[in-house]
Steps between C-alpha positions, in 0.01 A plus 500: 500500500742769604361830619551767237723778635475870432819660368596854606774680309691821573852636452562467872321518835229745389229246428534312829215694670267388216613142542455522876153656475390223265627236745265641762204477260578145381761341729481156340599621152876458446693816416803523275658845532766576239733788582690582182821612666695437179309777319438744787394777460225495238441876509772611254431224247317546169166341418668261256766394748247442776269305272777270388645423843156448655396256228817297558453499876136396481581224251753360745256525791211334317725216386542413867174600669149435362374849580188636334514843663807725494517830688729763352574654838680798352332819378769564237481149355119511502477826309779411256445133424177342625322522164797330335501226764129435460554453127805278550331276761130490407416213736629690805304762695724796575423744781678832484576748773374818340567811711189600697437808286126440464404519871734796551342689209147421613578622853675819390341840546783705348552274194872484586642162597858404576649178367836372624642219289793381287634694203328266254158532665522879516594516130218272387183674377291223657460657846416842355244352260352300788456814709329686213264207449347559843543877517574706186632777728740271686863603511765258620819619665743219430818452702754236391675357806759238396710569810201415720458169317867426566465598866213254551683224315836534673469705820139496625530186710779636721383863497349672803160668492676837500708402197193380314311820579794709382498320163129564448483857631641684193238344274217594733631856508506513120143373483385754759653783298323366191171516695390144427221350708593136450821296464513178301776252582579406141775248576440187704828555688350805667251289693786427739491872579121526522505585871752777438303645210183498709672648804635794301210560260174406668239609588543804273618293204371140484728226365372244246623152407360189331573205731141409593369530144770273361430235763128503420571467128729199548234323705236577239712347224573189707127461565423543130743220419356273768826499696350642819145503632323830558532439873882502458502194723469215251780437254551276200770292666521140609732558794717781633809280476474499119499878471809704407661676791488877532817630340700820467696449179789744458652526152866571427829359621655562837401430859165606640544796734398502864216741420357255246520223760315723745233585243449130423458418868261786566281411203506123555690416181788260438790646299618361168754655263471495120835569337 
């Protein structure tokens, strides 16, 4: 029997830290990371458009790989389409990457929390409703940052630390002026700038993200389905040779850039292109 892989899906590189964190928790579980280059970026797209393209992409993926758990490693796609995907694929367990609003709200003393995300996430009432659920006095200061998403996707790999800090600094300054006492990284791409956010904001303003929680949830679902033992050391597989290899699947035509090749090497993934 082949080992069942876990599929991770994002518009680009943003979800790779989630995929990498999971590999450290369960290194024998194959990972299929789909970077939807053809439809990057997701931020400006409507709910309907995102729902349609994600359904098509997941259909194609499931036709090839017998996954039972799919991680929507994109905050925008999670907020906009995960309910639709759960209805469309009832036999699949979907794990979303919801922005870490809850821990930020619970830790806040001023009731003012900053959220930096895509345009779509900032427009969605979901994050504001989530904050009010845990603190009726909570006020979110939302900053859309599409240019920061683009920077991570296209320039981060070759950028110096100084260049990365300079990209983050204006947002930190805006949050300081707004007197927030917590910053939520509401787009998975921004995890690549986590060190820069922390360097410029902490300790005065803590930075929140959801990587650890998502990894724990994936493991829990695999355990519930009997695909991994609670020890995370015993797997439902006859032999490693029969398992799918770890893949970075890049959608869209055209050659794979040097940065994508570097990402694949750093995260232990073989590159494949879906045109």
